[in-house]
C-alpha angles and dihedrals in degrees: 000000000000114000126177145150115300092011097156094050094046108037098079093059091041092053090053089053093046091053092048091058097039102256125138097207143333093273088060090051091051093052090044090056093044090052087055089053098254118126100193093177093061094044095051096044091048089062099048112004092193094058119128125253091251089063091058092049094045092055090044090056091046093052091048091052091050091055092045091050090055095233118193103201140035090248091056089047090054092054090050091049087057089061089058092048091049091052088061094055111111109246112258094013126129090254092050094050093047092046088231094165092058088043093059091050092049092047092052090048089053090055091050094053121088097236090071106077103165130031122189132201098208101197149141100262091228086081118084090189091084087057091050091053093045092051091052092053095042092053096050120013098075092053088079102028125090092208114041116247112238112224122195138175116215117187146148115276130040095218091051092050091051092051093047089050094049095048095047101036095247127144111262113216116199113202138182123200122213099215093194095058102019091235116150112213122201106219100177143351115202122182116207095195139020099227136079091296090066088064089069109089118209119202128190119202131198093215146340094286092058091042090058090046089055091051090052093045092055095038093230112208100181131016140174121208123223124223099212125116100319109041096126095036099047130351102050094042090048093050093046095047093046089048090057091049091047093052092048092049101041094250117150108233128166114197122200121192114210088220124232092213119198129332091020121155125271103064108315106193114204100018096175094054098089113210090005092066113109109196113178097258090046091050093052092049092052090053097061110015131106088197129017126204126197128245136005126343088224115013115086093201093057094051087048090053089057090057103259123095134299100267131098116256093240095051088046089062089056093044093049091053093043096050092044091053091047090053092049092050090052094054 
């Protein structure tokens, strides 16, 4: 029998979803997916090994729904997976009210469609969760796309970007911004592997101005901000400033804020007020984002606290894409 964190508060809503799609229970969904050749458990844990059990079951339900809906493409599978994630949101929680489960499915679908050419993890490079998410996308998204999706990491600190690249096998891109002219110079590109990970480019910026220049250089179509060490110093200001430039220059740009949720650091005001709480990181995300998630970009427990599942928002992007592609390949 399926057991997972927050079972009692989640199972009523999950059972309604199961009944809607003709399943008896989650164990039946798991076997249904395995019979189709999709091992959701292995896929999800390969993205973020420290994820909670409820994350594995949520993606299992989503994959089962995708099969039952008779989806034709990976993008359609991603949208269906979002239904499964939403079913796991605790009723009345921040994640439930923001429809974060559906949001993750829709974001993954966006990355699997051809009109999105460049996706950016806009993060403080102290967080390895952006790398986890990027690896998940790099391994899977281009299996179903005609034109490869370009995936970049853009964060504060050139040394940190180099280290992240070296550890994960990404391509480190060293830049230098001419502040007088606004010209971004590429000084060196160094790949630390020769596989799909090397296709992920990792940039380190000295400040917000250079961070925005990197976004413009790559022509970022979709990004998700992290909420690690530098949310107020880097990622939210970069997203907001680039959003303004994009609007002024007719560039399509979809900005996702990883969230912050309630009771986050940096002076949250009314911490007990649920969705009404405006901590500083949450406030900044609401100012620029087209979609806002709930909880940490990296820490499973903080996303769980916001009422979704125990998996960081950035790894969830990778997991949503990976499971959707697996479903499409099994069709």
